[in-house]
PAFINU-183836 format. One record per residue (C-alpha): x, y negated, z negated; residue in one letter. Coordinates in steps of 0.1 Angstrom, whole numbers. Each point is the difference from the previous one (the first is absolute). Layout:
residues N
X|Y|Z|A .
...
END
This chain:
residues 748
377|-115|-2486|M .
-28|19|18|K .
-31|11|-18|L .
-18|25|20|H .
-38|-5|3|P .
-8|39|-2|Q .
14|31|-14|G .
33|15|16|V .
16|34|3|Y .
37|6|-7|L .
10|29|22|V .
35|13|-8|N .
11|-36|-14|G .
-17|-20|30|V .
-30|-20|-1|L .
-30|9|21|Q .
-34|-12|6|D .
-15|36|2|S .
7|35|-11|A .
18|27|18|P .
-21|25|17|A .
-17|25|-24|G .
6|-21|-31|V .
-30|-16|-17|T .
0|-32|-20|E .
-9|21|-31|A .
29|21|5|D .
23|-29|4|A .
-12|-18|-30|R .
15|29|-20|R .
35|-8|16|G .
7|-32|-21|T .
24|1|-31|I .
-28|-16|-20|A .
-23|31|6|H .
25|25|-10|S .
4|-17|-34|I .
-36|-8|-6|L .
-10|36|8|E .
28|13|-26|A .
-15|-23|-26|H .
-38|5|8|N .
-20|24|-22|T .
-34|-1|17|S .
6|21|29|G .
-16|-26|22|D .
26|-25|15|M .
-29|-24|9|A .
-6|-4|-39|N .
31|1|-20|L .
3|9|-35|R .
37|-5|-8|M .
24|6|-29|K .
33|-17|0|F .
35|12|-9|D .
7|-29|-23|S .
-13|-35|-12|M .
14|-32|-11|T .
-10|-32|-18|S .
15|-31|-16|H .
-5|-19|-30|D .
-30|-21|12|I .
-22|31|8|T .
12|32|-21|Y .
-17|-9|-33|V .
-35|-1|16|G .
5|30|21|I .
12|20|-29|I .
-29|-15|-24|Q .
-24|11|28|T .
15|35|5|A .
0|5|-41|R .
-36|-9|0|A .
-8|24|27|S .
15|29|-18|G .
37|2|12|M .
22|20|-23|E .
33|-1|21|K .
14|-14|33|F .
-8|28|27|P .
26|-15|25|L .
31|-19|-4|P .
-10|-38|-11|Y .
26|-26|3|V .
-6|-32|-22|M .
23|-28|8|T .
5|-34|-18|N .
7|-23|27|C .
-28|-25|-1|H .
-1|-13|-35|N .
35|4|-11|S .
9|-37|2|L .
-33|-18|-6|C .
-2|-10|-37|A .
-37|-13|0|V .
-18|19|-27|G .
26|6|-26|G .
8|36|-6|T .
-26|15|23|I .
24|6|29|N .
22|23|-20|E .
-29|13|-19|D .
-13|14|35|D .
34|15|8|H .
1|18|-33|Q .
-34|12|7|F .
11|14|32|A .
30|17|-15|L .
-21|16|-26|S .
-25|12|27|A .
30|15|21|A .
8|20|-32|H .
-35|9|-9|K .
-13|9|35|Y .
33|8|17|G .
8|-28|22|G .
30|-21|14|I .
9|-33|-15|Y .
22|-24|17|V .
11|-28|-25|P .
-4|-37|8|P .
27|-14|25|N .
11|35|11|M .
-18|0|33|A .
-30|-15|18|V .
-28|26|6|I .
6|7|36|H .
36|2|-1|S .
0|28|-28|Y .
-24|20|19|N .
19|-2|33|R .
31|9|-20|E .
-15|29|-20|M .
-33|11|10|M .
-3|-3|37|S .
1|30|23|G .
-8|9|35|C .
-36|13|1|G .
-9|-11|-35|R .
-28|-23|-10|M .
4|-26|-28|I .
-29|-21|-15|L .
7|-32|-16|G .
-17|-29|-18|S .
16|-25|20|D .
-11|-11|35|S .
37|3|12|H .
2|35|-7|T .
16|11|35|R .
27|25|4|Y .
-7|10|35|G .
33|-7|12|A .
12|29|-22|L .
-24|25|16|G .
-23|-8|-31|T .
-37|-10|6|M .
-7|-25|-30|A .
-33|-17|-9|V .
-6|-30|-22|G .
-31|0|-18|E .
-20|-11|-30|G .
4|16|-34|G .
-31|20|2|G .
15|21|28|E .
29|8|-20|L .
-20|9|-29|A .
-19|26|21|K .
32|16|8|Q .
8|2|-38|L .
-30|20|-7|V .
5|24|29|G .
-25|-17|24|R .
8|-9|36|T .
4|-30|22|Y .
-30|1|23|D .
-2|-18|32|M .
-9|5|37|A .
28|9|24|Y .
19|-32|10|P .
9|-11|34|G .
36|1|9|V .
18|-27|19|V .
33|5|16|A .
26|-25|-3|I .
24|9|28|Y .
33|-18|-4|L .
26|-5|25|T .
33|-20|2|G .
21|-12|-27|K .
-1|-32|-22|P .
23|-29|10|N .
27|-11|-26|P .
-16|-20|-29|G .
-34|14|7|V .
-10|19|-31|G .
-29|22|-12|P .
-21|-26|-13|H .
1|-17|35|D .
-14|33|17|V .
-26|4|-28|A .
-13|-36|2|L .
-2|3|38|A .
-22|32|-4|L .
-21|-17|-28|V .
-6|-32|21|G .
-12|25|30|A .
-23|21|-21|T .
-16|-16|-31|Y .
-25|-23|15|A .
-14|23|26|N .
-2|29|-23|G .
19|23|26|Y .
13|24|-29|V .
-25|-7|-27|K .
-5|31|-21|N .
22|21|23|K .
34|17|-1|V .
27|-17|18|M .
25|27|13|E .
33|-12|12|F .
14|19|29|I .
22|-6|31|G .
36|-2|8|P .
6|-34|-17|G .
-6|16|-34|V .
36|15|3|A .
14|-34|2|N .
-11|-10|-35|L .
16|9|-35|S .
-19|16|-27|A .
0|-35|-17|D .
-10|-18|30|Y .
-29|26|5|R .
-12|-4|-37|N .
1|-37|5|G .
-27|1|28|I .
-18|27|-15|D .
-9|-16|-33|V .
-15|-27|18|M .
-25|19|18|T .
-24|-5|-29|T .
-4|-36|13|E .
-15|13|34|T .
-28|15|-22|T .
9|34|12|C .
-7|30|-24|W .
32|17|1|S .
32|4|21|S .
23|28|12|I .
32|2|21|W .
18|26|20|Q .
29|12|-18|T .
37|7|13|D .
37|2|-10|E .
-4|-34|-17|V .
-26|13|-23|T .
17|31|-6|E .
31|-23|-10|Q .
-21|-19|-25|Y .
-9|30|-19|F .
35|13|2|L .
13|-33|-14|Q .
-28|1|-28|H .
11|37|-9|S .
-34|15|10|R .
8|17|33|P .
-31|23|-6|E .
-23|-30|6|A .
7|-1|37|Y .
-17|16|28|Q .
-3|-10|35|E .
-34|-16|9|L .
-10|-11|33|K .
-32|2|23|P .
-9|32|18|A .
7|3|37|D .
-35|-15|4|V .
-13|-25|-23|A .
-30|-23|2|Y .
-1|-33|-18|Y .
-30|-24|-4|D .
21|-29|10|G .
35|-9|9|C .
22|-29|-6|I .
32|-1|22|E .
27|-22|-14|L .
34|-5|14|D .
22|-7|-30|L .
24|-22|22|S .
-27|-26|6|T .
-7|-7|-37|V .
13|-35|-11|E .
7|-14|-35|C .
-34|-6|-15|M .
-17|-21|-25|I .
-34|6|-14|A .
-15|-34|-11|L .
-22|-5|-30|P .
-22|17|-10|M .
0|34|16|H .
26|23|15|P .
-20|0|33|S .
6|-37|7|Y .
33|11|17|A .
21|-20|23|Y .
36|2|15|P .
21|-23|-19|I .
12|-14|33|R .
-34|-7|9|E .
-9|-18|-33|L .
32|-21|2|K .
-7|-11|36|A .
-37|-10|-10|N .
5|-8|-36|A .
-25|-27|-5|K .
-29|15|21|E .
4|35|-17|I .
6|-12|-36|L .
-30|-24|3|A .
-24|27|11|A .
14|24|-27|A .
-4|-28|-25|Q .
-36|-7|11|E .
-9|37|-2|Q .
16|3|-34|A .
-20|-30|-14|N .
-32|12|15|K .
7|35|-19|Q .
9|-18|-32|L .
-35|-19|1|G .
12|-34|-11|G .
13|10|-36|K .
35|-10|12|V .
18|-10|33|T .
28|16|16|M .
25|-21|19|D .
23|17|25|L .
4|-26|25|V .
22|-20|-24|S .
25|27|0|K .
9|-11|35|I .
31|-23|-5|Q .
6|-30|20|P .
26|19|23|D .
-27|25|8|G .
14|28|-21|R .
-23|19|-26|I .
11|-1|-37|Y .
-11|26|-26|V .
8|-2|-36|E .
2|37|-10|Q .
10|35|15|G .
-7|30|-18|V .
9|37|11|V .
-17|26|-21|A .
-20|31|-7|G .
-9|31|20|C .
2|-19|34|S .
28|-24|-5|G .
23|15|-27|G .
13|30|19|T .
38|9|0|Y .
3|-8|39|E .
-19|-34|-3|N .
21|-12|-29|I .
34|11|17|C .
-11|-20|31|A .
-8|-29|-22|V .
36|1|-16|A .
15|4|35|D .
-17|-32|11|I .
7|-19|-34|L .
37|12|-3|R .
20|-32|-5|G .
-29|-22|5|Q .
-17|-26|-23|N .
-39|-3|-7|C .
8|-36|-12|G .
-9|-18|-31|N .
-33|-17|12|G .
-36|10|-5|A .
4|32|19|F .
6|31|-23|K .
3|38|8|F .
-6|31|-19|S .
4|38|8|V .
-16|28|-19|Y .
13|36|8|P .
-27|28|2|D .
18|23|-22|S .
27|4|-25|M .
17|26|21|P .
-1|-26|29|T .
13|-26|-25|Y .
29|21|-11|L .
11|6|35|E .
-3|-37|10|L .
23|-8|-29|V .
25|26|10|K .
3|-12|37|N .
1|-38|-8|G .
-34|-11|13|A .
-10|-13|-33|V .
32|-21|-2|A .
-4|-14|34|D .
-37|-11|-7|I .
9|-15|-35|V .
32|-16|14|S .
-22|-17|28|A .
-23|-15|-28|G .
-27|26|0|G .
-15|15|-32|I .
1|40|-3|F .
-29|11|-21|R .
-15|33|-13|E .
-23|25|16|C .
-32|-17|-1|F .
-32|-4|21|C .
-9|-34|-13|G .
7|-21|29|P .
-26|20|20|C .
-28|-8|-22|F .
7|-32|-17|G .
19|8|-32|A .
37|-10|10|G .
19|-29|16|D .
-31|-23|0|T .
8|-31|22|P .
-9|-36|-9|A .
-31|-15|9|N .
0|-8|37|G .
30|21|7|E .
5|24|30|F .
14|34|-7|S .
10|26|25|I .
0|37|-12|R .
8|34|10|H .
-30|14|-20|T .
-33|17|12|T .
-25|-28|-5|R .
-4|-37|2|N .
-36|-4|-14|F .
-8|-32|-19|P .
14|4|-37|N .
23|28|10|R .
28|-23|-6|E .
-13|-9|-34|G .
-17|-33|4|S .
-36|-8|-15|K .
-20|-15|29|P .
-28|-5|-24|G .
21|-23|-23|E .
13|-20|30|G .
32|18|5|Q .
9|14|36|I .
31|10|16|S .
3|19|33|A .
16|33|9|V .
8|12|33|A .
15|36|5|L .
31|5|20|M .
27|29|2|D .
29|-1|-25|A .
24|-8|29|R .
-18|-32|10|S .
-3|-9|-36|I .
36|5|-6|A .
8|-22|32|A .
-23|-28|-13|T .
18|3|-35|A .
35|-4|20|A .
-15|-31|17|N .
-10|-17|-34|G .
-35|7|3|G .
-7|-10|37|Y .
-22|26|16|L .
24|23|21|T .
-7|32|18|A .
27|26|-6|A .
2|4|39|S .
17|-36|-1|E .
29|12|-21|V .
17|17|27|C .
35|5|-17|D .
-13|22|-28|T .
16|34|-2|E .
-24|26|-16|Y .
21|23|-18|T .
-25|24|-10|A .
18|18|-28|P .
-9|37|-5|E .
-23|5|-32|Y .
7|24|-28|H .
-29|10|-20|F .
8|3|-39|D .
-29|21|-14|Q .
17|-2|-34|G .
-14|-34|-5|V .
-36|15|0|Y .
12|32|-19|D .
11|-21|-29|K .
-30|-23|-4|R .
-32|15|18|V .
-22|23|-21|Y .
-12|30|20|N .
-25|20|-19|G .
-15|18|30|W .
-11|32|-8|G .
7|-5|-37|H .
-28|-15|-16|P .
-1|-6|-37|E .
-38|1|-10|P .
6|-10|-36|D .
22|-31|10|Y .
-20|-31|-11|A .
-10|-27|26|L .
15|-33|-11|K .
-26|-28|3|F .
9|-37|-2|G .
-28|-24|-14|P .
-7|-11|38|N .
-10|35|13|I .
-35|4|-2|K .
-25|29|11|D .
-23|-7|29|W .
-34|-13|-11|P .
-30|22|8|E .
-18|-4|32|Q .
-37|5|7|P .
-13|27|25|A .
-18|-13|29|L .
-36|-6|-7|S .
-28|10|23|D .
-4|-38|13|D .
25|-28|-1|L .
0|-37|-4|L .
32|-17|7|V .
9|-38|0|K .
24|-14|25|I .
24|-19|-22|V .
28|-8|27|S .
-6|-3|37|Y .
34|-1|17|I .
-1|-10|37|T .
39|5|9|D .
7|23|28|P .
20|22|-23|V .
1|2|-39|T .
31|14|-15|T .
2|22|-33|T .
22|-29|-11|D .
-28|-22|2|E .
-25|25|-16|L .
25|5|-29|I .
31|-22|1|P .
34|15|-4|S .
30|-16|-19|G .
-6|-8|-37|E .
-35|12|-2|T .
15|36|6|S .
13|-1|-36|S .
-36|8|-10|F .
-4|29|23|R .
-3|25|-28|S .
-29|-19|-17|N .
-29|2|22|P .
-23|-27|-14|L .
30|-24|-5|R .
11|4|36|L .
-35|-4|13|A .
2|-38|-12|E .
21|-5|31|F .
-23|15|25|T .
-2|-23|29|L .
14|-27|-21|S .
21|-16|26|R .
-26|4|28|K .
-34|-6|-19|D .
5|-11|-35|P .
-38|0|-6|A .
-1|38|6|Y .
10|12|-36|V .
-26|-22|-18|P .
-26|9|26|G .
8|38|-2|A .
-2|-3|-39|K .
-34|-19|4|A .
-15|29|20|V .
15|26|-24|H .
-17|-18|-29|A .
-34|2|20|L .
5|39|1|D .
8|4|-35|E .
-32|-19|-10|A .
-20|24|25|R .
17|31|-16|R .
-10|-15|-36|A .
-37|-1|13|G .
-1|-38|5|N .
-6|-9|37|L .
17|-33|7|P .
-23|-28|14|E .
26|-3|31|E .
-7|35|10|V .
-37|0|-8|A .
-4|-28|26|K .
20|21|23|V .
-24|29|-6|Y .
-29|-23|6|A .
14|-11|34|E .
5|37|8|L .
-37|9|-7|A .
-11|-23|27|K .
15|25|23|L .
-15|30|-19|G .
30|11|-21|Y .
-4|10|-35|T .
33|3|-17|P .
3|21|-32|D .
24|-20|-23|A .
9|31|-16|K .
11|18|34|A .
16|-31|14|T .
36|-10|-11|N .
9|-38|5|I .
35|-5|14|G .
20|-26|16|S .
14|3|36|A .
23|-20|25|I .
-2|-5|38|F .
32|-3|20|A .
3|7|38|N .
28|24|-2|K .
14|6|-35|P .
29|21|-13|G .
29|-9|21|D .
33|6|-17|G .
10|15|-34|S .
-15|34|-8|A .
-6|-11|-37|R .
-32|15|-11|E .
-4|-31|-23|Q .
-14|-19|30|A .
-31|22|-5|A .
2|10|-38|S .
0|-35|-10|C .
-32|-6|18|Q .
-15|31|-16|R .
10|-8|-37|V .
-17|-34|5|L .
-33|16|11|G .
8|3|36|G .
-24|25|20|A .
7|-6|36|A .
21|-18|27|N .
-18|-13|32|F .
23|-2|31|A .
-1|2|39|C .
31|24|-4|E .
24|12|-25|Y .
38|-10|8|A .
14|32|-13|T .
-12|35|-8|K .
18|-3|-35|R .
-20|-30|-11|Y .
-33|17|11|R .
11|30|-19|S .
8|-21|-30|N .
-36|-14|1|C .
-16|37|1|I .
22|12|-28|N .
-12|-28|-22|W .
-34|4|7|G .
-5|-31|22|M .
-22|5|31|L .
21|-8|31|P .
-30|-15|21|F .
5|-9|36|L .
-23|-25|17|L .
-2|-15|37|D .
-18|-31|-11|T .
22|-17|-26|P .
-22|-33|6|N .
-28|17|-20|V .
17|-5|-33|L .
14|-31|-18|D .
16|-7|-34|N .
-26|4|-26|G .
-23|24|18|D .
-12|30|-18|Y .
-2|33|20|V .
-24|25|-9|Y .
7|36|12|L .
-30|23|-5|P .
6|37|-2|G .
37|-5|3|V .
11|31|-19|R .
-22|23|19|K .
11|-15|35|A .
36|4|-11|L .
-2|36|-10|L .
-20|9|30|E .
26|-18|23|A .
-26|-23|16|A .
14|-18|31|D .
-15|-33|-12|E .
-12|-15|-33|L .
-28|-25|-5|E .
10|-33|-16|A .
-18|-30|-9|V .
18|-34|-7|A .
-19|-22|-25|V .
12|-38|4|K .
4|-24|-28|P .
-29|-19|15|D .
-22|30|-1|G .
3|8|38|G .
6|37|9|M .
18|18|29|V .
-5|37|9|K .
32|16|15|F .
18|33|0|T .
34|12|-10|V .
23|29|5|R .
23|18|-21|L .
21|18|27|G .
14|35|1|A .
5|15|-35|M .
7|36|-14|T .
-25|15|-23|D .
25|-5|-27|A .
4|-37|7|E .
-39|-3|-1|R .
-3|17|-33|Q .
28|-22|-15|I .
-22|-30|10|L .
-31|16|-16|A .
20|8|-31|D .
13|-35|-4|G .
36|4|5|C .
27|27|3|L .
5|7|-38|I .
-38|5|-4|N .
1|23|31|Y .
26|24|-17|Y .
-17|-2|-34|K .
-33|13|19|H .
16|26|24|H .
END
């Protein structure tokens, strides 16, 4: 794999370092596929500053209640674009009594009232339904799940926090500067046994840490694309999220056309390809024939190794991975990977799972059946489960015998469910090692609770190698080692009737008088204050990890059951990373409540007295008091807006960071009225510090490059420093000034 250190030109399909005579870089930038799609959806008339409207949207049952509640509070009367609400994240998790199904009924009533599309539980995982029914060449789809990626079907899709979807629901636009575009130039053909997850993990391993494609578009081109099936492309594409890119797009061809014919939507196809001359801000050249069967060790998809290399150096690599994981776990619990090496040198795992939008596709499961046909998973500690991505896929797998082959080998065949990807399905025992064809292997993504002394390890692998391991009774085996497998690749027949009989499609037919159905857990968003002239915040969590994931900011799994109750969910904020955060944030919130009541707390009066020594005279009536966190690089992973909203409803007013891991988390902070400060000198802050920001509202609205700040230490010492807010649109600045997106729409 080659990562070019600078931009490249694609001239009639050939990579070049320079442009042909008479062609400027500006002209060539317009030649990418991404440019043509973004231009078609931009309403600003200025391609440098995009203001986009999407063709459709999608959410699942962790996010749609909050989005609809936000849009309702902002004046929405009907869905102005097709909005798909799937129920694939909380369809099995029983924590919380009736609240999961209560939310599903809320979504069904909203589909009636506002004209939406409701996909019942266990019918399809979110991204499979949108691939099958909503994608189309040249379209754009916005989803409130970070893995919203349909680029392999010619559709630019973006995963964002709920606030961005709420904006579309009230007729506003998605605003951002024009992104960079990086070519992923594919050549060659994958070897037998090498699946889409192997290619994806190789790409993630090569790009995540160095930020090569961060917040950019990955554009897949080159002769190697033609050697991949639609399912194979989809499997690579959905994992582009883990590179931290913004979106993805692929050139389309007869394979794409056949996919839409197969799904009875031939009108959705059009050829997409770069112009004769196109300029890319970077380029990754990948010969598919060089990709090996891969494994991503705990606890990130980028910790990727060829399985061959891991087996050859098992003790060294597992010891390093174990040390890295335990450092990240912070001493709460200990992960033991080295013990998985058996006396004969083989690596033993206790669980294999193939599931969701990345693993549960038709071709993946057919390959699993081919490997397991006539085999035996054994009756030891190892267990194996398969979750198909949609009921049409399930039906075809029943018809062609794949389900029978898997079950006959000792595998468990389950329903369409995203749970194994976020910690709500097939939780291993404490200390066990699970290999999964899912999208993520962050801590707690397998369902354990590190804060309560539980830990199990998850590695990501392709379905083929997981099946090979299952056939070998749990001893780690690459699919490339199983040389006698005949991959049958049975033809797929899509039966839309499965959806027609169960999915409610009210798009274009809202019923304004239809009553929304509220379960007892569904609560409105609490009111949030506007930004005051000055601001005083207290650092109540100081996180020194290189990267902080959204799963650490607000854990997934069973906590998601309370997603529709903002204050109840907020009780879990940072609970597995910093249990002191919630009581600390509540204590600061109480200080502000006292201030609003006209009683300046003694703790705050002492801070004011220290600030007076530097000539500052804070006006308590014009100085909100809020909590804040510091993290080096927060927001990697999930798009869930709760990572920010939970801080906000506890009184959070700001994040301080060296950088933000993703655009979507920073957008979540902005939409919930939390100032996303950047600072170059993190050593000036510590946990327990107060930070005073004089004139913050004026500086924000006037787009000041730097803002003045003073850190007041618990011992009375003070440090003056500066912070930045980075590039923002005028609307984003006003959202922050108003206190949150809901307030912004009330006022404007």
